[in-house]
C-alpha positions, 0 to 999 in steps of 0.5 A: 500500500502506498500513502500517496495512492491512499491520499488520492483515493480519499481526495477523489470523493471528499465531501467538503460540507460534511468535512466542515461538520465533522471538523466542528464536531471535533472542536476544530482540532482536525481537518476531514475529508468528510467520510463517515465510517462505512464509506471511509473503510470502503476506501481502503478495505481491499488494501487492508486485505492485501496488507494482511498477506504481507505478514508485517506492519508497514510503520512508514505508511502508518507514520505518514498517515498519522502525520497527515492533517486529515483525521480519516488518515489517523482512523486508517492507521487505527484500522490498519493496526486492528486488522494486522494486530497479530503481527504486532510485537512488544517492541512496537508499543513505543511506536503506538505510544507516539500515536497516542501522544500526537493528535490525541483525542478520544476517537483514536485513543479508543481505537488504539486500545484494541491492538494494545489489548490483544498484544497484552494477551500474547505478551505479559510485558505489556502489563508493566508498560500499562502500569507505567502509562497509568502513572504518566503525566499524559492524560491520554496514556493514562486513558489507554492504560485504563481501557486497554483491557476493555474487550477482554471480558473473561480474560481481564486481569482484574488485579492489574485494572485495580492497580491502574485505577488506583493510580488514577484516583484523584 
């Protein structure tokens, strides 16, 4: 997948009126192309299917997408990480941390918890990192630490969650 091609696909059917509404909804923090979720995912659905066959994560592509001024590109990066989460390694947490700390807002944070949570089920070292993040001065890192187990249900580590929550009281 190529960043420039992805950007071109988004530009082809952008909706300036909807983009302005979306920008206002997000308190004018981000530019938008004007794609709602289903249409946005359709732009890159086939590309993500092909990316899965690569069995590796293209961090350069994700970094370029994250740096783009349009929020749909950050959504793409989140969807990419969710789609390829089984290829994430513990060492990739530092890269994801950069995404958490840059262009932070609830929409991307609540998506980034999914691949982090899945990685934590495969690698217990993630627990220690989440404890560190739960004490960080960055609100969004703390939110990730609190929420990263959200979808685990029976596999939730209640003791870890309790400690993380205690770290955030007050």
